[in-house]
C-alpha positions as CSV (number, residue, x, y, z in Angstrom):
1,X,37.8,-11.0,10.2
2,X,39.3,-14.4,10.8
3,X,39.9,-16.4,7.6
4,X,37.4,-19.0,8.7
5,X,34.4,-16.6,8.6
6,X,32.4,-16.2,5.4
7,X,32.2,-12.7,4.2
8,X,28.7,-11.2,4.0
9,X,26.8,-11.7,0.8
10,X,26.6,-8.7,-1.5
11,X,23.3,-6.9,-1.8
12,X,21.3,-8.5,-4.6
13,X,17.9,-7.8,-6.2
14,X,15.9,-10.1,-8.4
15,X,12.4,-10.8,-9.7
16,X,10.4,-14.0,-10.1
17,X,8.8,-12.4,-13.1
18,X,11.9,-12.2,-15.3
19,X,15.6,-13.0,-15.3
20,X,18.3,-10.3,-15.4
21,X,18.7,-9.0,-18.9
22,X,15.6,-10.7,-20.1
23,X,12.2,-9.3,-21.1
24,X,9.8,-7.9,-18.6
25,X,6.3,-9.5,-19.2
26,X,3.7,-7.3,-20.8
27,X,1.4,-7.4,-17.7
28,X,4.0,-5.1,-16.0
29,X,3.8,-2.5,-18.8
30,X,1.5,0.1,-20.2
31,X,0.3,-2.4,-22.7
32,X,-0.9,-4.8,-20.0
33,X,-2.1,-4.4,-16.4
34,X,0.6,-1.9,-15.4
35,X,1.4,-3.8,-12.2
36,X,4.7,-3.5,-10.5
37,X,6.7,-6.8,-10.8
38,X,7.4,-8.8,-7.7
39,X,10.9,-8.0,-6.3
40,X,13.1,-9.8,-3.8
41,X,16.4,-8.9,-2.3
42,X,19.0,-10.3,0.0
43,X,22.4,-9.3,1.4
44,X,21.2,-6.2,3.1
45,X,24.3,-5.0,5.0
46,X,24.5,-4.7,8.8
47,X,23.8,-1.1,9.8
48,X,21.1,-0.5,7.2
49,X,18.4,1.8,8.5
50,X,16.3,2.0,5.4
51,X,16.2,1.1,1.7
52,X,15.3,3.0,-1.4
53,X,14.4,1.8,-4.9
54,X,14.2,3.6,-8.2
55,X,13.3,2.4,-11.7
56,X,14.4,4.3,-14.7
57,X,14.8,3.9,-18.5
58,X,18.3,4.8,-19.6
59,X,17.3,4.5,-23.3
60,X,14.6,7.1,-23.2
61,X,15.1,10.5,-24.8
62,X,16.3,12.3,-22.7
63,X,17.9,9.4,-20.8
64,X,16.6,8.5,-17.4
65,X,12.8,8.6,-17.7
66,X,11.6,7.7,-14.1
67,X,9.1,4.9,-13.7
68,X,9.2,4.4,-9.9
69,X,10.5,6.0,-6.8
70,X,10.0,4.3,-3.4
71,X,12.0,5.2,-0.2
72,X,12.0,4.7,3.5
73,X,11.5,1.0,2.9
74,X,12.1,-0.8,6.3
75,X,15.5,-2.5,6.4
76,X,13.8,-5.7,7.4
77,X,11.9,-5.9,4.1
78,X,13.0,-8.7,1.8
79,X,11.2,-7.5,-1.2
80,X,8.0,-5.9,-2.7
81,X,5.0,-7.8,-3.9
82,X,3.5,-7.7,-7.3
83,X,1.1,-4.8,-7.7
84,X,2.4,-2.3,-5.1
85,X,-0.5,0.2,-4.8
86,X,-0.2,3.7,-6.1
87,X,-0.1,6.6,-3.7
88,X,2.3,8.5,-1.6
89,X,2.4,6.2,1.5
90,X,2.3,2.5,2.0
91,X,1.2,0.6,5.2
92,X,4.8,-0.3,6.1
93,X,5.8,3.3,6.2
94,X,7.5,3.3,2.7
95,X,6.9,6.4,0.7
96,X,6.5,6.9,-3.0
97,X,7.3,9.8,-5.3
98,X,6.0,10.9,-8.7
99,X,7.2,9.1,-11.8
100,X,7.8,11.0,-15.1
101,X,4.3,10.1,-16.4
102,X,3.0,12.7,-13.8
103,X,3.9,15.5,-16.2
104,X,1.4,14.1,-18.7
105,X,-1.5,14.1,-16.3
106,X,-3.9,11.3,-15.7
107,X,-5.7,9.0,-18.1
108,X,-5.2,5.5,-19.3
109,X,-2.4,3.7,-21.1
110,X,-2.8,1.9,-24.4
111,X,-3.6,-1.4,-22.6
112,X,-6.4,0.4,-20.7
113,X,-4.6,0.5,-17.3
114,X,-4.8,3.7,-15.3
115,X,-1.8,6.1,-15.3
116,X,-0.9,6.3,-11.6
117,X,1.6,9.2,-11.7
118,X,2.8,8.4,-8.1
119,X,4.3,5.0,-7.5
120,X,4.9,2.5,-10.3
121,X,4.0,3.1,-13.9
122,X,5.5,0.5,-16.2
123,X,7.4,0.4,-19.4
124,X,5.8,2.1,-22.4
125,X,8.5,2.6,-25.1
126,X,8.1,2.9,-28.8
127,X,10.9,0.3,-29.3
128,X,13.1,-1.9,-27.2
129,X,14.4,-0.2,-24.0
130,X,16.3,-1.3,-20.9
131,X,14.8,-0.7,-17.5
132,X,17.0,-0.5,-14.4
133,X,15.8,-1.3,-10.9
134,X,18.3,0.2,-8.5
135,X,18.1,-0.8,-4.8
136,X,20.0,1.3,-2.2
137,X,20.8,0.2,1.4
138,X,21.2,3.3,3.5
139,X,22.7,4.2,6.8
140,X,19.9,6.7,7.4
141,X,16.1,7.0,7.1
142,X,16.0,10.0,4.8
143,X,14.3,13.1,6.2
144,X,11.8,13.2,3.3
145,X,8.1,13.5,3.1
146,X,6.0,11.6,0.5
147,X,6.0,12.9,-3.0
148,X,9.8,13.5,-3.5
149,X,11.1,13.1,-7.0
150,X,13.9,10.6,-7.9
151,X,16.4,13.5,-8.1
152,X,15.4,14.6,-4.6
153,X,15.7,11.1,-3.1
154,X,19.1,10.6,-4.8
155,X,20.3,14.0,-3.4
156,X,19.1,13.1,0.1
157,X,20.8,9.7,0.1
158,X,24.1,10.9,-1.3
159,X,26.9,9.9,1.1
160,X,24.6,7.4,2.9
161,X,24.7,4.4,0.6
162,X,26.1,1.3,2.3
163,X,25.4,-0.9,-0.8
164,X,23.7,-0.8,-4.2
165,X,22.3,-3.5,-6.3
166,X,20.7,-3.4,-9.8
167,X,18.4,-5.5,-11.9
168,X,18.0,-4.8,-15.6
169,X,15.0,-5.9,-17.7
170,X,14.2,-5.3,-21.3
171,X,10.9,-4.4,-22.8
172,X,9.7,-3.9,-26.4
173,X,6.1,-3.0,-27.3
174,X,3.9,-5.9,-28.5
């Protein structure tokens, strides 16, 4: 690359709902409306064929409680809107997998919102926890059907990650 060219921007993910390292508003939790927060990203590298996003809680016991798995996101996407619907398939071809609330069955959260089990289910800790949104730019469209777990998605994308970005939010129950 000639020295006069600007290097490509790194992959970045952010939310208009909260700043990195700050508190996630209650409306995005089990105590509120259980909506997924709006997300935006930039710096998707050239050669990206799809994106994947996972949200987990590294402070859970055991660590890594899964709150969201979404993959086969088109590489032209620049984010996800607030309130991505539950279900295995989205209109743009993105697919969603189960979150770890699925093992508890259906029902409602303390705030009255439905437990979705597939797609986004928000923070619901007993005390303050961190939540990590991890975005992956991939050189493949993973050969996966809807309903694959986070472990299955991460196994399928291993060796195909062009770039990764993270966003950490905090949440404590009201």
